N, C-alpha and C positions, 0 to 999 in steps of 0.2 A: 463849886466854888468861882469857876470862871463864869460860871452860866450867871451869875448874882451878880457881878461888877457893870459899871457903866459901860457905856460904848467909849466915854471917852479916857475911861483907863484902860479898855481893851486895847484901845487904839494906840495911846500913849506908848503900854509895854511893848506891841508890834512894833514902835517905830523905835524903842531904844532897843529891844532885841535886833531890829535889823541894821540899825547903825553901829553894833558892836560888831555882829559879821562882815559888815563892811569894813571897819578898821580892823578888825581880824585877818582879812582879805587882803588890805594894804600892806600889813605885817608881813605876810607870808611874799608877800611880791616885793617889799624892799629887803627882807632877808633874802631871796634870792638873788636881787639884784647886788647886795652888798658881797657874797659869795662870788658871783660872775668878778665885779670888780676888783676884789682884791685876786682873782684867778687869774683876771690879765696885768696885774698887776705885779704879781710875783713872774708871770710870761715875759712881761717886758725885760725884766731884771735878769732873769735865767738866759735871753738873747743875749744881751750886754755882754754877761761871761762866756757865752760859751763864743762870741765874735771875737772878746780878748783872748781866749784860750786858741781860737784857731790862729788867729796873727802870731802870735808867740812861736805854736807847732809849726807854722808855713815858714817861719825864721829860722826852726832851729830850736835857739835857745838865745836869749838876752843877755848881753855883757854890759856890765855894772863893773864903775872903776874902782866902788866902794860900798862897803854893807854898814847898813843901817843897825845901830843900837840892837832896834827890836825886831831886824830879821838879820840873823848871823850865817844863817842856813846857805850852802850853792852846790849847784852841782860841781862843775871844775875850777880850777885855779891854772890861769895863763901868768907871765911876765913879759913885761917889753923889752925889747930888745937890747938896750942899755939899762934892764935892771930897775930901773925909776919909777914904774908905775905896776899897779897889778889888778890885773883883770877876775871878776869872777862870772860865773855863767848861772844865769835859772832858770828852767826848763818852766813848760807850761804847768808841771803841776804845782812847783814852789811858785812860780808866780800868780797863779791863781789864788795860791793858799793865801799867800801874804796880802794879796788886792782883798782877800776875805775877810781877813784880821784889822785890816785897815777902816773898812766896809762896817763891821762889828763894832768899832769904837767911835765911828764918826758918823754912822748912818742915823739918822731918828725914826725911820721905818724898818725897811727891807736888809734882811742879812743874808746872805747867803752861805755855802759850803758845797765842796766838791769833794765827792766819796766815792768807793767802789767797795765790791765785797773781795778784791786784790788788790787791798791796800799795799803800799808800800811805808808808809809814813803813819804808824799808830795813831797819830793826831788827826790823820784823818778815816779813821774808823768809823765805819757807819752806826747810827741810832736804830732802835728798832723799827720806827716807819722807815726810815732810808733803806734798812735791810730789805723791808718787805717790798719797799717799790722795788730796789733792783729784781726782787724774784720775780716781780710780774713785769717787768721790762721785757728780761731775759726769755721770758715760758713767751710771751707776746709782744713782738717786735712792731704792732700796729699801735701799742698804747703810747697815745701822745702826752701822758702827764698821771699824776698821780696826787691828792690832795685830801688834805683831812684837818679838823678842828681838835689841836691838843691845848684841852687849859684855856688858856686867853689869845692862844696863838693859832695862826691858820698858817698848816703847812705845805708845801706845794714842792713836788719834783717832776722832772723831764729828760729821758735818757740821753747819754751821752755816745755817740756812736762811731765806732775808729773809721778812722780815715787812713787814708794812702800816706799821710803826714806821720802819723802817728806810729806806722808799724817799724820806725828807725829806734823808736826805744821800747815797744811793745809787740815787734814781732819776733823775729830768732833772736835770742840772745846772742848767737854768733854773728848777726851785723849790727848789736847795740853797739854804742859811741863806748871805750874804756871809762869814762867820767861815771857813766848810771852803772857799768858795771862794779865799777870800784865803792859805789855808794849804797845800791842798794843788792848785789849780788847780782846774780843768773838762775835765781830758782821762781821769783816772784813775779807777778803783772806780765808776765811774758805767752809767745805763743798765741797772740789774740789776730783773727783776720779782718780784712775791711767788712764793714756793718755789722761787726757783733757788738754788744752794749759794753763798753771799757765802764762806765760808771752811771754816775747821774750827777745834775744840778739841784742841790738841796737850797730851798729858800723859806725862808721864816719872816711871817710877818705879824703885826699885832692884831689879835681880832675887834673887831668890828660887837660890841655887845649890843644887846637889846636893850638897853636900858639907853647908850648913845642914840640907836634906831629910833626909841622910843622919846628924846628930846628931841632929836629932831624933827620926826614928826609933828610932835605936840609944839611946834612955832606958832607965834600970834595970828597970825594969818590962817592958819589952818581951825585954831580953837574957835575964832571969831567967825569964821564960815559954819563949824557945827552949830554954833551956837544959834545963828542966823537961821539955820536950815531947822533945828528946832523950833524957832520961835513963830517962823513961816509956816510950819506945820501946825504950829497950838493955835496959832490966831485963825487958821481958815479951816479946822478943825471945829472950834467955836463958833464961827460965824455960817461956815458952810451946811454944816453936820447938827452940831450941838443944837445950837441958838433954835434952828429951824422945826427941829425936832421936839424940844419943848414947846414952842409957841403953837406947833401940830396937836399935841399930846394933851395942852391945856383946852385949844378949841374943843377938840374931840371928848373932853371929859364934860364941857359946858353944852354940848351940843347932846349927851346921854344923860345929862340931868335936865334936860325940857328943852332947852331953847334953840328949836328946833330950825328957827330963821334966823340963824347967826350965820354969817357967810364967811366963806374960809377965803383968807387970803388969796388971790391969784397973782401969779409972777408970771407973764408972760414970754419975758426973755429966758425964762429958764424950763428943760427938761428934764430933768433927771430924777432916780427914783423916787426920794423925800415929795418932789410936785404929783409925781404918780400916784401915791398913796394919798396926799389932798386930793387930787383929782377924784378917786376912788371914793374915797371918804365923803365928798360932796355929792356925789351920785348917791349915796347911802343916805345922805341926809334928805335930798329931794324924795328918795323914793318915798321912805319915812313920811314925808311931808303930805306928798300924794297920796298913800295910803289912809294918813289918817284923815283926812279930807276927805276920801270917798266913804271912811266908817262914820265919819261925822253928819254925811248925808244921808247912809241907809240910817242912822240912830233918827235924823229928825223925819 
């Protein structure tokens, strides 16, 4: 069936298929770029959380003079010498969890949480993606991150390694502050060494769907360029190939019908394949004319 189609139809089909392949390649490239962009955004959020957590850990705890109604949890409590003020301590885990909840309520994109397989607060229990990430990081400390797409979200995690400042609360329980033992006991999340994987920063971002990528790609400028490319291709095919082939075919038919003196139009500025065929047909016409004249001489 393909052999019965005109050159114009074949060429148009090949052009459309090529265009589809180019667009598909662009989609793959854009989708890959989208993943890299989401990963970089999640990584930046995670690094900020780690920096905040490190600051709190290096300070030991953060003391506040009152508790917000949304965040009533605290590690230790102290009263001023004159009993007029109370101070409440927040360790890195509490401070980071409260920051996570604030971000979760106010952020338009990235949300995060800190979790571990040795969690002290049930609210920090890892979900399946986070549990798998923790196992991966503990099995291979060279892993920098884990990511995946779940539903309409992009999930990202990176490990939190135990530093010297962490051992005060996660090393030997005998060395832990009394407030930590009183609140969490002396059994869970102890015995870590510097360099161990304590847990992970887990970041969640809304995924950029293919529909959004498609709408971004098909902006007015892109549509105009595609239409222009198709139009230029069509006009070039019509003028440089189809029209000349039709003229050549018509002239060849006239020669075959006996118009041997019909000259084929020469195009001195062009030396493409169509001109080569035209020149060959013209040579054949001249040869037939010469042969006919010789035959006429012999007959006379």
